[in-house]
Every structure is written in structure tokens, then in C-alpha cells.
N, C-alpha and C positions, 0 to 999 in steps of 0.2 A: 497594410499588406502582410506584415509579419504575423499579426494576430490571426488572419485568415489562413495562412500557411500552417500555423500551430494547430488551429482548430481542425483543419483538413487532416493533419497527421493523426490526431486523436480519433476523429470520426472514421478514417480509413481502417485503423487498427480495430476499432469497435465493430465495423462492418465485417472485417475478416473473421473476427471471433464469432459473429452471428452466422456467417456462411459455414464455418467449420462445424458449428452446432447443428445446423440444418442438414449438412451433407453426411456427417457421421452419426447423426441422431443421438447425441449425447444427452445425459440428464443434467449436465452442468450448463447453466445459462450462458448464452453467447457473450454477454457483457463480461462475465467472469473470465471466460476464455480470452477475451480481448485484453483484460487487465494482465493476465499471465503473459500474453504475447508482448505487451508493452514492457513488462518487467524484464523479459528475456532480451528484448531489443535494447533496453537501457543498460542492462548488465553487460551485453556484448559490445556496447559502444557504437552501435549502428546509428542510434539517435542519442544526442546528448541532452541532459536535463534542460540546458539553456534553450534547446530547440522547441520545447513545449512549456516552458516555465510560466509565461504570462497567462496563457489560457488555463493551464492547470490551477494556478493560484486563484483565478477568477471563479472557476468551477468549484473549487474547494470552499471558497468564501461564501458562495451562494448555494451550498449543498442542500440546505433545508428546502429550497424550492422544488427539488427533485422528489421530495417525499410527499408533497401536496397531492398529486394524483393518486398515489397509493392510499393515502389517508381517506380521501373522498370515496374511493372504491370500497374501502373497508366499511365506511358508514352506510353505503348503499346495500352492502351484504350483511348487515348487522344480525338479521334473523338467523341466517345460516351459521354465522360465526358464534352466536350466543350459545349454541348447543355444545360447542367445543372450547369454550373460553378458558376453562380451568386447565386442560392439557396444554393449551397455547401459553398460558401464563407460567405454567411449570417449566416448559421448555425455555421460555424467555429468561426466567430467573436462573435456571441451571446453566444455561449458556452464558449468561452475563457473569456469573460467578467463575466459570471456567476461563473466560476472557480476562477477567481481573487477575486471577491467580497466575495464568500464563504470562501476562504482561508484567506482573510484579517479579516473577522469577527471571524473566528475560532481562529486565532492568537490573536486577541484582547481579546476574552473570556479567553483563556488560560493565557495570560499575566495578566489579572485582577485577576484570581485565584491565580497565583503565587505571585502577589503583596500583596494580602490579607494574604496569608500564611506567607510571609516574615514580614509583619507588625505585625501580631499576635506574631510571635516568637521574634520580637524586643521588643514588649510591655511586654511580659512575663519576658524578661531578661534572661541572661544565667543561673543564679542561680535557678530560678523557673523552667526553661526548664529542667535542670539536675534533679531536684526533681521529675518532672513529668515522666521523663524517668526512674528514679530509682523506682518510685511507680508502674509503668506499668510493669517493669521487675520482681518485687516481687510478683505480682498478679498471 
């Protein structure tokens, strides 16, 4: 029953994203709008990660199955796509490079922040850190 509830939550949010897409006639796909809605709901704490954890894990583990229909459709439209294959490949390569660079920079920034926090806690020492925790808990 829990899995059904989790799946319903995800499907309802996806449905809301698709409705917003149709009503507002946006160029952003409804599924992407649904993802942003889910992110907002998770950040606001309306839904906890634990409320959708099992179904989300299952969907992520089996993500490749969702690409099969798109791949089959691409094969049926090969004659049309073959005329623009080089621009498509160029966009794929450029966007992949951008994603790799942005991911690397993001990891570097997060790693530096973690190193700074770690070095501050080491400089304080365990005794001062415990005093800080105790002072904050009594306030």
C-alpha cells in the first residue's frame, strides 16, 4: 500500500506539471515542470524524501527502460534525422562538455566548503567544539 501511495504522489505531481504546461502553453515540457514542483515541495518540507523514497529508487534503478520508446521512435524517423545528424551531434557534444565542466566546478566548490568546515572544527578542537554545542543548546 505504501508503494502505491508513493507512486500516486509522483504521478499526481507529474500530472499537475502537464496541466500547467497545457493551460499556460509553455515551451517547457510538463514533466520538467513536474520535477520543479516536486523539488519545491521537497524543499518546503510538504513532502519528505522518505514519503517517495522507495518508488523513486525503483524508477531511478530502471531509468534505462524509459529511453526505449524514444530510441525506437528515433529509428523509425532515421531518414528525417539523417539530414540533420551533424548539428545534433554538435549540440550533444557541446552540451555534454558544458555539463561535465559545470559538474566539476560544482564539486570543487562544495569540496572547498567542506574542507573549510573541517579545518575550522579541527582548529577549535574537540573541547571548544563541545562547549560551543553546549552553549547553543542552553540558549
